[in-house]
N, C-alpha and C positions, 0 to 999 in steps of 0.2 A: 318239245323236241321228241321226235319219234324214236323208238328203240333202235331202228336201223341207223338213224343219224348218230345216235349215241355210240353204237358199236363202231361206226367209222371213226368217230373221234377217238375212241379207246385204242383201236388198232394202230392208228398212225403213231401216237406216243409210244405204244409198245415197241414198234419197230425202231423208233428214234431214240428209245431209252431216255425219254424226258424225265426230269425230276420234279417238275411243277405242272399241275393240271388244275385249271379253273373251270368248274362245272356249276358255278353259282348262278342262281336266278335263271335256270333253264326250264323250269316247270316240271322237273323230274318227279315221277311218282314211284319208280322202282330203279334199282341199280343192278345191271346184269352181272352174272357171275364172272364174266370176262374181265371185270375190273381187277380181278386178282392177278392178271398177267402183268400189271404195271409195277413190277417188283422193284424198279429203281426209284419210284416216286418218293420224294421227301416231303412234298406239300400237296395236299389234296383239298380243294375248296368245293364243298357241296352245300354251302349255306343258301338260304332263301329258296328252297325247293319244297316239294310236298312229299318227301320220302317218309314212308310209314315203317320201313324195316330196312336192315342192311343184309346183304348176302354173307354167308359164312366165309366166302372167299376173301372178304375184306381183311381177314387175318393173314393173308399171304403178303401183304404190303409191309414187310418187316423192316424196310428202311424208312418208313414214314416217320417224320419228326413233328409235322404239324398237320392236324386234321380238323377242318372246320365243318361242323354239321349243324350249326345254329340255325334257328328259324325253319325247322322242318316239322314233321308230325310223328317222329319216332316214339313208339310206345315201349320198346325194349331194345336191348343191345345183344347181339350174338355173343356167346361165350368166347368165340374166336378173337374178340376184341383184345383179349389178354395177350395175344401173340405179338401185338405191336409194341414190342419192348423198347423200341428206340423213340417212341413218342415223347416229345417234350411239351407240346401244347395240344390240348383236346378241348374243343368248344362244342358243347351240347346244349347251350342255352336256348330257351324258347322251343322246347319240344313237349312231349307228353309222357315222359318217362315216369314210371311208378316205382321202379326199383332198379338197382344196379347189379350186374352179375358179379359173383365173388372174384371172377378172373380180373376184375378191374385192379385188384391188388398187385397183379403182375407187372403193371406199367410203372416200374420203379424209377424210370428216368423222367417221368412227368414232372414238369416244373409249374405248368399252368393248367388248371382244370376248371372249366366253366360249366356249371350244372344249374344255373339260375333259371327261374321261370319254367319249372317242370312240375311234376306231381309226386315227387319223392316223399314217402312216408317214413322211411328209415334208411340208414346207411349200413352196408356190410362191414363187419369188423375188419375185413381185409383192407379197408380204406387206410388203416394205420400203417400199411406197408409202403405207402407212397412217400417215403421219407425225403425225397428231393423236391417235393411240392413247395413252391413259394407263394402261389396264389390259388385259393380254393373259393369258388363262388357258388353258394347254395341258396342264394336269395330267392324269395318267392316260391317256396315249396310247401310241403305239409309235414315237415319233420316235427315230431313231438319229443324226441330225445336224441342224444348223441352217444355213440359208443365210446367207452373209456379209451379205446385205442386212438381216438383223435389226438390224444396227448403225445403220440409218437411222431407227429408231423412237425418235428422241431425246427425245420427250415422254413416253415410258413412265415411269410411276411404280411400277407393279406388274407383274412378270413371273413367272408360275408355270409352271415346266417340270418340276415334280416327277413322279416315277413314270413316267419314260420309259426309253429305252435309250441315252441319250447317252453316248458314250465320250470326247468332247472338246468344247471350246467354241471358236468362232471368235474370233480376237483382236478382232474388231469389237465384241464384247460390251462392251468398255471404252468405247465411244462413248455408251452409254446413261447419261449422267451425271446424268439426273434420276431415275433409279431410286431408290425408297425401299425396295421389297420385292423380293427375288429368291429364288425357291424352285427349287433344283436337287436337292432330296432324292430318294433312291431312283432313282438313275441308275447309270451304270457309269464315271463319271469317274475317271481315274487321276492326272490332274494339272490344274492351273489355269493359264491364261495370266497372265502378269505384269500384263497390262492390267486385270485385275480390280481392281487398286488405284486405278484412275481413277474408280471408282463411289463417289465421296466423299459422296454424299447418301444412300447406303444406310443404312437403319435396321434392316432385318431381312434376314439372309442364312442360307439353309438349304441346307447341303450334306451333310446326314446321309445315311447308308446309300449311300455310294459306295465307291470303291476307292482313295481318296487315300492316298498314303504320305508325302507332304510338303506343306508350304504355302509359297507364295512369300512372301518378306519383305514384298512390297508389300501384303500383307494388313493391315499396320499402318497403312496410309494411310486405312483406312475408319473415320475417327475419329467418325463420327456413328452407328455401329452401336449398337443397343440389344439386339438378339437375334442370337446367332451359334450355329449348330448344325453341328458337325462330328462328331456321334455316329455310331457304326457305320461307321468307316473303318479304315484301316491305318496311322494316324499313329504313329510311334515317337518323335517329338520335336516341339516347338513352337518357332517362331522367337521370338527375344526381342522382336521388334517387336509381339508380341501385347499387350504391356504398354501400347502407345499407344492401345488402344481403351477409353479411360477412361469412355466413356458407356455401356458395356455393362451391361445389367441381367440378361440371361439368357445363360449360356455353357454349351454342351454339347459335351464331348469324351468322353462315355461310350462304352464299347465300342470302344476303339482299342488300341494297343500301347505306350502311353506308359510309360516307366520312370522318368521324372523330369519336373519342371516347372521352367521358368525362374523365377528369382527375380522377374522383372518381373511375374509374375502378381499380385504384391501391389499393383501400381498400379491394378488394376481395382476401385477402392473403391466403385463404384456397383453392383456385381454383387449381385443378390438370389437368383438361382437358379444353382447351379453343379453341373454333372453331370460327375464324373470316375470314375464307376463302371466296372467291367469293363475295367480296364487292368492294368498291371504295375508300378504305383507301389510302391516300397519305402520311400519317405520323402516328407515334405512340406517345402518350404522354410519357414523361420521367417517369411518375408514373408506367408505365408498369413494371419497374424493381422491384416494390414492391411485385410482384406476385411470391414470393420466393418458393412456393410449386408447381408451375405449372410443369407438366411432359410432356404433349403433347400440342403443340401450333401450330395451323394451320393458316397460313396467306397467303396461296397461292392464286393466281388470284386476286390480288389487284393492286394498283398503287403506291406502296411504292417506293420512290426514295432514301430513307436513313433509317437507324435504329438508335435509340438513343443508346448512349454508355451504358446506364443502362441495355440493353439486357444481358450484361455479368453477371448481378446479378442473373439471373435465373438459378442457378447452379444445380437445380434438373431436368432440362430439359432432356428428353430422345429422343423426336422427335420434330424437328423444321422444318416446311415446309414453305419456302419462295419462292417457284417456281412461275414463271409467274408474276413477278412484274417488276419494273423499276429500280432496284438497280444497281448502278454503282460501289459501293464500300461497304465494310463491316467494322464496327468498329473493332479495334484490340481486343476489349473486348470479342468478340465472341469466342476467344480462351480460355476463362475462363470456357466455358460450357463443362467441362470434363466428364460429365455423358451422353453426347449426344451419341445416338446409330444410329440416322438417321438425316441427314441434307440435305434438298432438296433445290437446288439453281438454277435449270434449268430455261431457258427462262427468263433471266435477262440481264442486260447490264454489267455484271461483267467482269473485265479483266480476261482472262483465267488463271487458276492456272498453274504453271510449271507442265508439265506432269509427271515429276519425283516425284513430291509431290503427285499429284492427284491419281496416281495408287497405292500409298501405303496406301490409306484408310483414314477414318475419323479422326483418332487420329493424323496422320501426318498433315492433312489439318488444324486441330484446332491449333496444335503447330505452324504451319507456320503463321496463322493469329495472334496468340498471340504475335509473335515476330515482328510484323509490326508496332511497336510504331513509329519508324522512318524508312523511306524507301528510297531506291535509285533504280536506274535501271541499269541492266547489259546488255550492248550491245555486245554480243559475240555469235559466232556460229562456227560450223565446216564446212569447205569445204573439201569434201572427193573426192580425185582424184583416179580413178581406170582405169583399162584397161590392155591390154596385155603388157608383158615385152618389153622394148625398144620402146614403142609407143611415148615417150616424156613426160611422166607424171612428172618426176622430173624437167625437163626443164620448163614445164608450171608452176609448183609450184614456181620455183625461179624467173621466169619472172613476175609472179603476184606480188611477193614480191619486185622485183627490175627490172623495165623494161630495165635497162641498163646492166642487167646480160648478160655476153658473153657466147654464146653456146660453151660448151667444145666438142672437137672432139671425145674424148673417154669418154663420160660421164658414170660414174659407174652406173650400175642399182641398184635400191633401194633393199636393203635386209631387208625384213620385212616392217617396217613403219618408215617414217621420218615425223616429225611435225615441221613446221615453222610457224611464225606469220606474218600477214600482217594487217596493221591498216589504216583506212581511216576515214574522217570526214563525219558525217551525216549532213542533212540540219539544224538540231537543234544545230550544232557545238559540239555534243557529239562524242567521239571517238568510233568507231566500231572496235572490234578486231576479225579478222578471223583466226582461227586455221586451217591451211592447213595440212590435213593428206594425205601424199603421200604413197600409198600402192604399195608394190612390186607386180609385175604382175605374178611372177612364180607360177605355180600351187600349190607348196608346201604351199603357204601362203593362198590359198583359203579357207582351212578348218577353218581358224581363223577369217574369215570375220564376222561371227555371233557376235563376241564379240566387234566389233568396228564400224560396220555399224549401226548407231543409228539414232533415230528420231532427230528432231531439227537440221538437216543438209541439205546442198546443195550438190548435187553430180554432178561430171563431169566425163564422160567416154571419155578418150582420144584414138583416133584411128590414126594409121599410115597409110596414104592413099597409101603408096608404097607397103606395104606387104599384105594388104587386108585380114589380119588374125583376125581382131576383130570380136568376136562373140557377136554382139549387143544384141541378144536375151538373152544370158546368163547374161550379165551385167545388162540389164534393168530388167530382172526377179529377179536377186539376190538383186538389190537395192529396187525394189518394195516389195519383200518378207520381207526384214530385216529392212527397214527404215520407215515403216508405210506410204508408198506412198510419201516420200519426193521428192521435185522437182529435176529434172535431166536435165542436158545439155549434148549434144554430141559435143565434140570439135574435129574437123578433122584437124590433123596436116599434112598439105600438104607439106611434105618434097620434096624439089626440084620442088615445085609448081605442083606436080602431083595430079590431081583431082580424086575424087571417089564419085559416087552418091550412096545415100542410099534411101530406100523407106520410107520417113518420114511419109507419110499418113498412111501407114500400121502400123508403130510403134506407131503413135499417137493414132490410133484406139485401139490398144491392151494395151497401157500403158498410163494411164491418167496422170501420173506424168511427162511424157516426155514433156519438154517445147519447146526447139528449138535446131537447129543445128547451130554451129558457126564454121567458117573456119579460119585458120591461117597458116602462115609459121613461126614457132618459130625462124628460123634462121634469118629472115629479119624483124620480128615483124609485118608483114602484118596481119591485123585483130585483133591484140592484144588489142588496145584501146577499141574496141567494146566488146571484151570478158570481160575486166575489168568492163565496165559499166553494162553489163548484170549480172555479178556476184554480183556487188554491189546492183543492183535492186532486184534480187531474194533472196539474203541472208538477206538483211535488211527487207524484207517482210515476212520472215518465221514466222509462228505462235509463239507466246510467246516471240518474240524478244522485249526487253525493258520492260519485265514484272517487276512490282514493287516487290522488294525483301526487306527483312529486311536490314537496313543499316549495321548492324553488319555482315551479310552474305557477302555483297559486300566488306567490309573492310578486312575480313579474306581471301576472294578469292584473293584480290589484294596482301595481305601480302604473301600468299603462292606462288603467281606468282613471286614475287620479290625474293623469297628464291632460291638460286642457287643450293641447295642440291638436290640430286636425290630422297631422301626419308627422312622421319623423323619418330621418334617413336610416338606412340599414345599419350604418355604423353606430348611430345613436342607440338603436334598438339592441345591438350586440353589446354595447357598453352597459346598458341597463341590466341585461342578463348576467353579465360578468359581476356587476355590483351585488347581485342577489345569489351568487354562489355557483353560477354556471362556469364550466371550464372548457367544455368542448364545443366547437363551432357547430357540429352536427346536431347537438342537443338543442342549441339555441334556435337553429332553423327548424328542428322538429316541432318545437313549441310554437313558432310563428305559423307553421303549417297547420297545427292543431287549432289555433285561434282563428285562422282563416276558414278552416272547414266548419268551425263552430259558429261562425258568423260574427265574431267579436271584433275582428279587424280584417283588413285585406292585405295580403302579401302574396303577389304572384311570383313565386320563386323561379319559374321556368321562362320568364320573359326578361330579356337582357336589360330593358329599360325599367320596367315596373319593379323588378326585384330590388332595385336600389332604394325603394321607398316602402315603409310600412304605414298603411293608412289606418290611423287609430279610430277615426270616426267614419264608418262606412257611409253615413248619410252625406258626408262631405263629397265623396265621389259620386254617389247616386244623384244628389241634388244637382251637381254639375252636369251630369249626363242628361237629366230630365230638363234642365234649362235649355239645352239644345233642342230636344224633341218638342218642347212646349213653345219654342220661340216663334212668334207670328211670322217673321220673315222667312224662316226655314220652312214653316208649314206652307206658306204661300208659294215658296219655290219648289214645292213637291219633294221636300227632303234634301234639297241640294244646299250645300254650304261650303265655305272655304276658310282658310286660316284667318283671314281678316274678319269674317263673321264671328269666328270663335273668340277672337280678341275682344270684340264688342260684347259678346254674350258673357264671357268670363272676365269681366272687367274689375271684379272685386279683388281686394288685396290678397284674400286667401287663395285665389286661383292664379295670381299673376305669374308666379315662377313655376307653375306646374302644368301649363297648358299642353305641353308635349305628352306628359304622363296621362292627363285626362283624356286626350284624344286616343292614346293607346288603350286606355280603359274602355272606351266606347268600342274600339275595334276588337278588344278581347271579349267583350260581351256580344260580338257579332251584330252590333247595332248600326254599323255603317261600313262603307268601303271607299277606298280612294279610286276615283275614276281614271282608268288607264289613259295615259298620254295627256292627262290634265293634272299636273302636279299640284298638290295642296287643295284639290277640289274633291268633295266627298258627297256621298248620298246615303241617307238613312232610309232604307227601303220600306219601312212601315209607314212612311209619310208620302209614298208615291201615289200617283193618281189611281183611283179605283177603276178608271175606264181603260179597257183594253185597247191599245192602238190598232190601227188598220194595218194589216199585212197579208200578203198572199201566202197560200200553202198548197203544195203539191200533195194531194191525198192518195196518190198511187204508190203502191208497194211500201206502205209505212210499217214501221215496227211500233207496236203499242204495248204499254204496260200501265197497270193501275195499282195504286196502294189504297186499301180500304181500312179505315181505322175504327176500332170499337169506340174510342174517344179520341178526338183530335185536339191536342193542345194548340194554342195560338202561337204563331211564331216559327213554325217549321219551314214554311216557304221563304219567309224573309231571311232566315238564317241560310237557307240554300242559295238564295240570290247573292248574299254576301260571299259565300264560299266559291260560287261559280262566276263572279262578276266579270272576270277577265274574258269569258266567252260570250258575253251578252252581244247579240247582233247589233252592230253600229252603236252600241252603248245607248240605244234608244228603245229597243223592243223589250221593255220591262215595265211592269205595272205592279200594283199592290199584291195581286194574287196570281201573277204569272210572269213568265219570262221566255224569250226565244234565244236559244244558244246556237252558236255556229262554230264548226271546227272541221277542217279538212274536207270542204265541199259537202258538209253534212249539217243539217239543221235539226234542232230538237225544240219542241214546245212543251213546257212544263206548267201546268195550271192547277191551282188549288181550288177545290169546290168545298168550302168550309162547311156549309150546312148539309152537304151530303157526306161529310167526313171522308174526303177522297182527294187524292192527287193523281192526275192523269198525265201520262207522258206519251208523246208520239214523236217518232224520229223518221226523217226522210233524207235521202242522199246516198253517197257512195260508201261511207263507212259507218253504217247505222249501228251495228253491234258494238263497235268500239266506243262510240259516243254514248250509247246507252249504258255501257259498262261504267263509264266515268260518272254518269248521273246516279246510277244505282249505288255506286261506291260512296258518293257524297251524302246521299239520303240515308244510307245505312249508318254512316258515322253519326248523323243527327239522331237517328232512331236509338242508337246505342246509348246516347247521353240521357235518355229517359229509361230508367231501369225496368219499369213496369209497363211500358207501352205495348199495347196489343193491337196487331194489325194483320192484314192479309196481303200477300203479293199475288196479283191476279194476272195470269198469262193468257193471251188471246188464242182462240182456236185458229188452226191453219187448214181446216177442211176446205173443200172447193167452194162451199157456200160462204164461208167466213173470210177466206183469204182475200186480202185487199179491201176488206170492208172496214168502215170507220166504226161500226157497231157489231163486232163479232161477239160470239159467246166467249165468256172468260172462265178459266179454271183457277181454283186456288192452287198456288205452287205447292203448298204443303200437302194437299190432297194428291197431287201428281206424284210426289216423292213417296208418300205412303203406299200408293197404288203399286209403284215399282217395287217397293220392299215386299209387298204381298205377292209379287210376281204376276201382277196384272199389267200387261203391257199396252193395253188399249183402253180408251175411255170414250164415252158417247158425247157427241156435240148435241146440245139441247136446242140448237137452231135447225140443223139439217138432219139430226138423229143418226148421223153416220159415225162409225167407229174411227177413232183417230189414234195414231201412234204417239204414245206419251213421251218417249224419248225425243222424238222430233219436235214436239211442242216446246220442250225445254230447250233443245239445241237451237231452235230457230230464234229464240229471244235472248237467252242468257249465255253470254260469251264466257269461255273458259280460258282465255288467253293468259299466258304467263309473261307477256311483254311488260317489262318493268315500267314503261311509259303509260300503260293502261292498267289501272287498279283491277284487282279481282272483281269480277262482275257478279258472281253468285250471291244473291242477297240472303245469305244465311248467316245468322250470328254464329260465332264460334261456340258451339254447344255440343260437339260430338267427340267421341273417342275414336281415333284413327289407329288401326293396328297395322304395323308394318312387319312383315315376316318373310322368310325365304320359303318357297314352296317345298323345299326339302324338309322343312320343320312343320309340315301340315299337322302332325299328331299333337304338337304342342299348341298350335292354334285351337284345335278342337278342345283341348283341356281348358284353355283360357275361356273359350266361348261357354263351356259348360258351367264354369264357376261364376261367370258374369250373368248367366241367364236369369237368376232371381231379380237382379237389379234392373235388367232390361224389361222383365215382365212387369215390374213395379213402376216402370217409366222413369226410373232414376237416371238411367243412362241410355244414350243413343250411340250404338257401337257400329263402326263401319270397318269392314275388311273386304278384300277383293272378291270374296265369294258372293258378295251382294251384287256384283255386276251381272246384268241381265244378258241372256243370249242375244247376240246381234248388236249389243250396245257398243259405243265407241269407248273401249276400255280405258284408253289413256285419258280421255276427257273426264270419264267417271272418277278416275283416281284424282285428277286435278281438282274436281269439285269437292271431293271428300277432304282433300288436303286443306282446301279453303275454309271448310266448315269445322275443322278440328280445333277443339280447345285443349285436348290432351292427346298426345301421341304416345302409343305404347309400342316399344321396339322389342321384338323377340330376338335377342342377340345370340348368335352362334357363329362358328366359322363360315357356315353357308351364308348366313345373313351378311357377314362382313365381306364375303367374296362376291356378292351379287352386284354386278355392274348396274343393273336397272335400279336397284335400291339406292346405290351410291350416287347415280346420276339424276334420278327423277324424284325419289321420295325424300331422301335425307336433306338435300339443299333447301327446299321450301320449308321443311319442318324446323331446321336449325335457324333459318332466317326469321321465321315467325316467333321462335323462342326468344330471339334477341330483340325483335322489334315490337311484337304484339303480345308478349306475355303468354304464349302457348307453353304448356307444361309438357316436358318430355320425361317419360318414365321408361326405363329400360329394364328388361328382365334377362338375367344371365341363364340361358338354357344349358350351356355346356361351357367348359373352359375355352377361352378364345383370346385373341390379341386385341381386345377392345381398347387397351391403353394407347394403341397407335392411331386411334381415330378421335374425332370430335366428341364421340359419345362419352368419352372418359370424363368430360367436364360436367356431365349431368348425373343426377342422383339415381342410383340403381334401386329398384323396388325390393331387391333381395341381395344379400351379400354376394359379391362376385366370386369370392373364394369358396362359396358353397353353391355352385350352379345346381339348377333343379335336377339335372340328370345324375347328380351325386347323392341324392336324397333317397331314403326309403319311401314307401308309399304313404305312410302316415305323415312323415315330415313334409312330403311334397304337397299333400292336401292342405296341411296347415299353412305352408308357404303361399299356396294359391289364395287361400282365404285372406291372408294379410295383404297380399298384392292387390287383390280386388278392393279391399278397404281403402288402400292408398289411391287407387284409380278413382273411386267414388269421391273421396275427399277432394281430390284435385279438380274434378269436374264441377263440384258444388261450390268451390271457393269463389 
């Protein structure tokens, strides 16, 4: 604004005798003397300008009651400021003031004075004359001392002295008996005057980030305190008088040197937020259980070796952080904390939880701990023997069980899976049970490996050295992929003593789970004792072996094992549990789920038919399934069968009454599908003809996509065929390695090229992107079921040379996204060598429709952090980005916010893609955030839906006080206490809060 324009603005109000003038955010660098003519003004707003000084005529505005000068560049104030004797509010925060004129003391009607974020090094003694002051903010200055006259401000209710350089307080501080809020955080205080105890009206006291080594006992007189912060000091003990502060709701003693707590801590029954992290606590008093209202309890980074059983009385707890202690066990009472939403136990000495329990989340973990009143240990594991057909797998299994077993001349090859047991004694004289799973080696069985190759197992690949047909890379890859890197042995069966060398060094370099190669001649038992010793060694040292389990679990497991029946009804299973001490239905079902995941029995709780049966002998079910797949008539019919065929195949008494369940089991394993419009007729796609049928294809204007796998497990395409069978063209264009789908005048060809480790998709017709989106969605679901599957999504080039070609150049989708993140918006085609727009490459193939009938097409696993914020809160986003940067640099996190959108990109589609890829959503919540229609209409709904349906984690950060309770956000866990929003913290507290928030984000993304 020019000086002439400003003078015009001033002249008009002078004529009209206005009482309010808003000159904020006008870019003003000076204020003309004519401002003094506005003698009727009561409110003058000059905030957010660039003023470096004020004219002395400012003193003529003697009727001013409110003067806003915040966020300017003032270095001093004219002495005439003292003439504004009617001022009630003076805001000078965010300037460059180094001192105050003594005339400031003449403003005796001042009630509110903001001087925060300046460069004040001292205060004039005249400050004591402002006896009507109720609020004085001196935060973030350079004050090293306070004048004793500060004690004359007896009407003060709020005094903020945070982030200065104060090393002591005058005793006169005790005269401020009307104070309700006192902030002394981030100073250099080493002690407190006893007079602090006179401030009996205090509700909030912040002394965090100082150098206090002790507290005066008078602290106990502050009985109206609701928030007390002594975090980041040097306190080694607490006075017992702390227990008198019974109105406390928030108590912070984090980052001190406390080695114990007084028992009186238990008297603080109103505390909701309790911070004791980063101390030296080795134990907690039993009185801690009296804090029945605590919701957030931080005890991480201490030296706790045990917890009192009374911890279970804290039934309102939502967050309990016990990370980085020395805990070796937890009391079973911790299972009573049913309102917990976050439990941090990392970096302790705790016995690992059974992985089958841990991956089911916090509720399952708490249920597990609750049932550990009495415990026992289960020494049991699987030995899975795999390899090509006829290699000697069955012989090895039987020789392990009984070394005297005589080799049969014409040993029948295993059909499906055989399970036999072998037991041996451990050094502690406990019996170890090995369940030996002998897998049929025929290719027809490979597609079912995914359901039985599990963690918590030892693997043995058996090779026949005579035939030299063992594909070691296939077997080592499939075990690594499906078993979470379980240990693996290679057993060379040297039939007729024929030797075969393998490149162990290369295998060991590629497969970290490959332990060693063992040789034997199973006909003569040469090498068998060593094999048995190695198996004992590796299997007894598997993780989680001998984990403590509730005694009731072990008893039920043993009872089920003794039961000779193939299956029992759910009701019978529940009765067995009741007989051995179970009382809750959820506990009984948790155990059946554990045994299912462990591979001991089968119980599909989420299937309305199968949930009624607990299959005690998994081989009963697998044998029945393989009877169908091995049936000559079904094989001759290219995998087609009907209910009548099943009745003939399953004609034994043990299957007679369970044919519906067995058929459902086959469908559950994705081994067959019902032919549309042909009731009771089914197809097992792995038995389809290998010959591709004849069909025409329009090669013009195709959409093409490829998946390229580092290692391609068998069965991906047959599962895809089962999932997509309703769209198979005429129900005839399907073969063992491919399928043609049709929908809405659009066709898609999906073909697996197994030996090239590739699936190729091409789509033609009117709605290509929509059909491709459905295909991608289904393939991604299959991909996600393999936790360690590595593959690339290849996007075709759309340059003039490649467009409409069946052999275009392809780009890795991940490379395209990384290029965009690096702000490279073009990429070179390696066919035409022309530069191509990356965003168009992506948009041409990958749909971003939110149509609920069409699944999200972006083939990205949910693995990113999505940050949702209001642009009015940009400064808070910048702070979060800064604190997340180390994790991003270490590739722990992939973080997206809308600053990543490239110039010229379709911003709405970019946001939709990022929403689809989010595993964790971070919401920066403020009034501006809640008021944003775009966020409410476009960002929150898909995030809340995904949180309900797909397990996306929502973490919200309270930036300021807001009405979040009126929104859906209220249901989700805040990363920081909502009653202490970040803008209410001093700088030290805020940095600490950001560190804790980022830890929670990292934990959520890695879960």
